[in-house]
N, C-alpha and C positions, 0 to 999 in steps of 0.2 A: 692742394695740388694746383696752385695758382699758375704755375708755368707749364702745365700739362693740359692736353685736351683728350677727352675720351674718344676712342675710335673702335669700330667693330674689328674683331680679330681677323676677319677676312681681308682687311685693308692694310695689314702690316706689309710695308713695302720691301723690307730687306729679306733676303733669302735666309731661311732657317738654318741651312747648312753653314752659311757664313756666320750668322749671328751666334750660333752655339759652338760649332766646331772650330772656327777661326778666331772670332772676336771674344768668345767666352761670355759667361753670364754669372751673376750671383744668385744663389739660392738662399733666401732669408726667411726665417721663421722666429716666432717669439713663444716663450713658455715661462711661466712664473714671473712675468714682468720684465724679462731680460731677452734681448734679441741676439741672434747669432747668424753668421753668414759664412758661405764658402763659395769659392770659385768652382765652376763646373764647365766642362766642355763635352759632356755626353748627355744626350737627350734629344727631344724632338717636339714638334708641334703637328697636330693633325686632327682627325675626326675619329672618335670611338664612342660607341654607345649613343649615337646621335647627338654628341656634344663636341664642342671645340675643346680640345685637350692639349695639355703639355705633359711630357713624361721626362722624368729625371732619374738618375741613378746615384745612390749614395752608399759608400763603403761603411761597414759597421764601426770602424774606428774613428770616423769623422764626428767631431763634437756636434756639428750642426744636425746630424741624424736624430739625436734625441729631441731637439727642438722641433724638427719636422714631424717626428712621431707623435709628439704631444699636442701639436697645433692642428686645428682643422684647416687652416689656410696658410699659404706662404706666397712669397713673391719671387718672380724671376725678373731680374733687372739687367738691362743691357746698356753698355756705355760706349763712348767714342774712344778712339785710339789713345787720346791723351790720358786715359785712366788705366792703360795697360800695366804700368808698374804697380799701381794700387791693387788691381785684380790679381797680379802675380803674388803680391804680399799676402792678400786675403786667402789665397789658395795654398800658401806654404806655412802659415802660422796657425796654431790652434787657439780658438777662443777659450779653451780650458786654461791655457797658460798666461794669457794676457787679454786686455780689452782691445782686441784688434780692430773693432769698429771705430773706437775713439782714436786709436793710433793711425787709422787709415786716412783720416781727414774728411771722410764722407759724412754727410748729414742724414741721420736717420729720421724718417717721418712715418706716420701711420695713416693707413687708409682702411677705415672700418675695422680697426684693431690689428691690421696686418702691416708689418714693417716693410718699408721700401726706402730707396735712397734718392734724395732730391737731385743729385747730380746725374742720374740715369737719363738716357735718351728715350728709353722704352721700359714700361713697367707692365708686367702681367700679374694680376692678382688671381691666385689659383686656389681652388678648394679640393682637398684630397678626395679621391673616389676609390682608390685601390692601392695597396702596397703588397709587394711579394718579393721575398728574398730569392735571388737566383740560386740555383742548385746545380751541382755537377751533372745530375741525372737529366737535366733539361737541355744540356748542350748537344746539338747535333754535330757541330764542328768541334770535336773534343780537343783539338790542338789548342784552341783558345784558352782552355783551362790552365795548362802549364804556362802558356805565354802571358796571359793577363792576370791569372790568379795563382801564382806559385805557392802562396801561403794559404790558399783557399778562403780568402777574405772577400767572399762574393758580395757584390752590391745588392741593395734592395732597390727594386724598381717601384717608383711612385707614378701613378697616373692621376692627373688632377684636371678638373674642369677649369677652363679659363673663364673666370667670372667677369673680369674687366680688363681692358687694355688702355693704357695711357701713353701718349706720345708727347715728347717735348715740343712745345710750340715754337 
């Protein structure tokens, strides 16, 4: 990580709403010696169980879900606007069908065995703490079920401790 510097999570300068909801992020994990990634725009950063955490949501049909399920750690990587087209591609093509990481042109590296992308501006290395599938019984605003989940393909929510944060120097 020669072009990155380690920073405390509390010093992340960009607003999480903008980073995740507007700019998007890649969720990347490795299993069986192979990495996979997906673009995500749902999640957040905060404090839970006296830890700095990130939480992300992954639908069951996403190929990356099996990688996150098998791995103890994953990364969330954030990029500049110049990578918007790449993030769009990585969010619309399945790693089941092709080597989308190779085709994306991004450079995969590892930090303590966890994959990340060298081109990122910000890298969060996360350790899973909790995973729970969403269920229709848990919704208070039940209109969301038909609106967001017409086929009942509920996301799994993952809560992960932010172990390290690296910012591009």
